[in-house]
C-alpha positions as CSV (number, residue, x, y, z in Angstrom):
1,M,-159.9,17.9,149.9
2,D,-157.9,19.4,147.1
3,W,-155.3,21.2,147.9
4,R,-157.3,24.8,146.7
5,E,-159.5,24.0,149.1
6,Q,-157.0,23.1,152.1
7,R,-155.4,26.9,150.9
8,N,-157.9,28.6,150.6
9,L,-159.7,27.4,154.4
10,R,-156.0,28.4,155.6
11,A,-156.4,31.6,154.1
12,E,-159.7,32.6,156.1
13,G,-157.5,31.4,159.5
14,V,-155.1,32.5,161.9
15,M,-152.3,34.1,160.5
16,L,-151.3,30.8,158.5
17,R,-151.5,30.4,155.0
18,Y,-149.1,28.1,154.6
19,D,-150.4,25.6,152.1
20,R,-149.6,22.5,150.8
21,E,-148.3,23.8,147.7
22,Q,-146.0,26.1,149.3
23,H,-144.8,23.4,151.9
24,R,-143.8,21.3,148.2
25,Q,-142.3,24.3,147.2
26,W,-140.3,24.9,150.8
27,K,-139.2,21.0,150.7
28,A,-138.1,21.7,147.1
29,D,-135.7,24.9,147.9
30,H,-134.5,22.7,150.7
31,G,-133.1,19.8,148.9
32,G,-136.4,17.8,149.4
33,A,-136.4,17.7,154.0
34,D,-139.8,17.3,155.4
35,G,-139.4,20.1,157.6
36,G,-142.1,18.5,159.9
37,A,-145.0,17.3,159.1
38,R,-147.3,19.9,160.8
39,G,-145.4,21.9,158.5
40,G,-148.4,21.5,156.5
41,R,-151.0,22.0,158.2
42,L,-149.9,26.0,159.4
43,L,-152.8,28.5,159.4
44,V,-151.5,31.6,161.1
45,V,-148.5,33.1,159.7
46,L,-148.1,35.9,156.8
47,G,-144.8,35.5,155.9
48,A,-143.1,38.1,153.3
49,L,-140.6,40.3,151.8
50,V,-140.5,44.1,153.4
51,A,-139.6,46.6,151.0
52,L,-141.4,49.6,152.4
53,S,-141.0,50.7,155.5
54,V,-143.2,48.8,158.8
55,V,-145.5,52.1,160.0
56,G,-146.4,52.6,163.6
57,W,-145.0,49.5,164.8
58,I,-147.1,48.8,168.3
59,V,-145.6,49.4,172.2
60,I,-146.0,45.5,172.7
61,G,-146.0,46.2,177.2
62,H,-143.9,44.0,178.4
63,A,-140.1,44.8,178.3
64,G,-138.1,44.2,176.1
65,T,-139.7,43.4,173.3
66,G,-137.5,45.8,170.7
67,A,-141.9,46.2,169.3
68,G,-140.7,49.7,168.3
69,T,-143.5,53.0,168.7
70,G,-146.8,53.1,167.5
71,S,-150.0,55.1,168.9
72,A,-151.7,51.6,169.3
73,A,-153.4,50.2,172.6
74,S,-151.2,48.1,175.3
75,P,-151.5,44.3,175.3
76,S,-153.0,44.7,178.7
77,S,-155.8,46.4,177.1
78,S,-159.3,45.1,176.9
79,E,-159.2,46.0,173.2
80,E,-156.2,46.5,171.2
81,S,-155.1,47.0,167.2
82,V,-152.4,46.5,166.1
83,Q,-150.9,48.0,162.5
84,L,-147.8,46.2,160.9
85,G,-147.5,47.9,157.9
86,P,-150.3,47.4,155.3
87,F,-151.6,44.5,157.7
88,T,-153.8,45.3,161.0
89,E,-154.3,42.7,164.3
90,V,-157.8,43.4,166.4
91,Y,-157.3,41.8,169.6
92,D,-161.4,42.2,170.1
93,S,-162.0,40.7,173.8
94,P,-162.0,41.9,176.9
95,L,-159.8,40.6,179.2
96,P,-160.6,38.6,182.1
97,A,-161.1,38.8,185.6
98,D,-159.2,36.6,186.5
99,P,-155.6,37.4,186.6
100,A,-153.8,33.8,186.3
101,Q,-156.4,34.0,183.4
102,A,-155.2,37.6,181.4
103,K,-151.7,37.0,182.1
104,I,-152.6,33.6,179.5
105,I,-154.4,36.0,177.2
106,E,-151.6,38.8,177.7
107,D,-148.4,36.0,177.1
108,F,-150.5,34.6,173.8
109,R,-151.2,38.5,172.2
110,Q,-147.5,39.1,172.8
111,G,-146.2,35.2,171.4
112,F,-149.0,36.3,168.0
113,T,-148.1,40.6,167.0
114,L,-143.9,38.5,167.8
115,W,-145.1,36.1,165.7
116,M,-146.7,38.0,162.8
117,K,-143.9,41.1,163.2
118,S,-141.0,37.8,162.1
119,D,-143.1,37.0,159.0
120,V,-143.0,40.7,158.4
121,E,-139.2,41.2,158.2
122,M,-138.7,37.8,157.3
123,S,-136.4,36.8,160.3
124,F,-137.3,35.9,163.9
125,V,-137.6,39.2,166.0
126,S,-136.2,39.7,170.0
127,P,-137.4,37.7,172.3
128,V,-139.6,35.8,169.8
129,T,-138.3,32.4,170.8
130,N,-139.6,32.9,174.8
131,Y,-143.1,33.3,173.0
132,V,-143.2,30.8,170.1
133,T,-141.8,26.8,171.1
134,G,-142.2,23.7,170.2
135,H,-144.3,22.7,167.2
136,A,-145.5,26.4,166.5
137,L,-142.0,27.7,166.6
138,T,-141.5,25.0,163.9
139,D,-144.8,26.3,162.4
140,M,-142.7,29.5,162.1
141,T,-140.0,28.7,161.0
142,H,-141.8,27.3,158.4
143,A,-143.8,30.2,157.3
144,V,-141.5,33.0,157.2
145,A,-140.0,30.5,154.7
146,A,-142.3,30.1,152.1
147,G,-143.5,34.4,152.8
148,K,-140.0,34.9,151.5
149,A,-140.3,32.6,148.4
150,H,-143.4,33.9,147.5
151,N,-142.5,37.7,148.2
152,R,-146.4,38.1,149.7
153,V,-146.7,39.9,152.5
154,P,-150.2,40.7,154.8
155,A,-152.4,43.3,154.6
156,G,-155.5,44.5,155.3
157,T,-157.3,43.4,159.2
158,D,-157.8,40.4,160.9
159,R,-159.8,39.8,163.6
160,L,-159.8,37.5,167.0
161,F,-162.2,37.7,169.8
162,L,-163.9,35.7,171.9
163,T,-160.8,34.9,173.5
164,Q,-161.2,32.4,176.3
165,V,-158.7,30.1,178.8
166,T,-160.6,26.8,178.9
167,A,-158.3,24.6,180.9
168,M,-155.0,25.2,183.2
169,T,-152.9,23.8,185.0
170,D,-149.7,25.2,186.6
171,T,-147.0,24.5,184.1
172,T,-149.6,24.0,180.6
173,A,-153.0,26.1,179.0
174,T,-155.2,25.9,176.7
175,L,-156.6,29.2,175.0
176,T,-159.3,29.4,172.1
177,T,-160.6,32.3,169.6
178,C,-162.4,33.0,167.1
179,E,-160.5,34.7,164.1
180,D,-162.5,37.1,161.6
181,G,-160.7,36.7,158.4
182,V,-163.2,38.7,156.0
183,N,-161.1,41.9,155.7
184,Y,-157.6,39.7,156.1
185,R,-155.9,40.2,152.5
186,E,-151.7,39.5,151.3
187,E,-150.0,41.3,148.5
188,N,-146.9,42.0,147.2
189,P,-145.2,44.3,149.0
190,D,-143.3,46.1,145.5
191,T,-146.6,46.2,143.7
192,G,-149.2,46.3,146.2
193,E,-151.2,43.8,143.5
194,I,-153.4,41.7,146.2
195,D,-153.0,37.7,145.8
196,P,-156.6,36.5,145.1
197,A,-155.6,33.0,146.1
198,Y,-155.1,34.1,149.4
199,T,-158.8,36.4,149.4
200,P,-161.0,34.2,152.0
201,Q,-164.4,33.3,150.6
202,P,-168.0,33.6,151.2
203,G,-168.6,31.3,154.1
204,Q,-164.5,30.6,154.7
205,E,-164.2,33.8,156.8
206,Y,-164.6,32.9,159.6
207,V,-163.0,30.0,162.3
208,L,-162.1,28.5,165.2
209,E,-158.7,28.1,167.1
210,T,-157.3,26.5,169.5
211,W,-154.0,27.4,171.0
212,Q,-151.6,25.5,173.4
213,M,-149.3,27.3,175.8
214,V,-146.5,26.8,178.3
215,R,-144.7,28.1,180.9
216,R,-141.3,29.5,180.7
217,S,-139.4,31.4,183.1
218,G,-141.5,34.3,183.4
219,N,-144.4,34.1,180.7
220,W,-146.4,31.6,178.7
221,A,-145.5,30.6,175.3
222,I,-147.2,29.3,172.3
223,S,-146.6,25.4,171.4
224,D,-149.0,23.8,169.2
225,F,-152.4,25.0,167.4
226,S,-155.2,23.3,165.3
227,Y,-158.7,25.1,163.6
228,A,-161.8,24.4,162.8
229,G,-163.1,25.7,159.7
230,S,-166.1,26.9,159.2
231,S,-168.6,24.4,158.5
232,D,-166.8,22.1,161.8
233,P,-170.2,22.5,164.6
234,S,-167.5,23.5,166.6
235,A,-166.8,27.0,165.5
236,A,-170.9,27.8,165.5
237,A,-170.2,30.4,167.5
238,C,-167.5,32.0,165.3
239,Q,-170.0,33.0,162.4
240,P,-172.0,35.8,162.3
């Protein structure tokens, strides 16, 4: 699979529209430093320069997020919508009845939203490093830099659904979720022009994501992730 196919596949999935070409550019801009082999598989974050004001920040629902005000539902609700300028993230699954599993999913939503907000603002927003750590933090760092370098902002709508905790211990957990990227876009924030290279192609709109979580002091944090594309049998449940 060449880099163009990899780029299109990443455009379908989790906010990680960071393709191999971008990684090469990031290394070139930083004196050839590798910055971690895992940066090349970044799928989730959609960095960009925001010259326009960010509208409708969600009240995240956890103390100290610094997310601002907005009318969206809090992450403790069964379904919620988070609007970040021209981009909307939808969490479209009920929380489980089990309080421990519900806490893991709530903190995943918190971390994912802070990750996306950091990408939109081109810098880490507090307290994102409480909710994103390890390899995931390395990936986020590369994504923020790449979005800024290429002057793109996420637009349209991205939806996470069938979210569930599949394994957990006292200190670690695994969470899976489907992503619907049919209406995801990326645009130039200055002109509003859509970049077609990051528009999901037919048959590439739905992916299965696996997120690794670790317990921090007082919350769970995203530590790593992987994904399966539309053609992977493991992603069959995510297809329409």
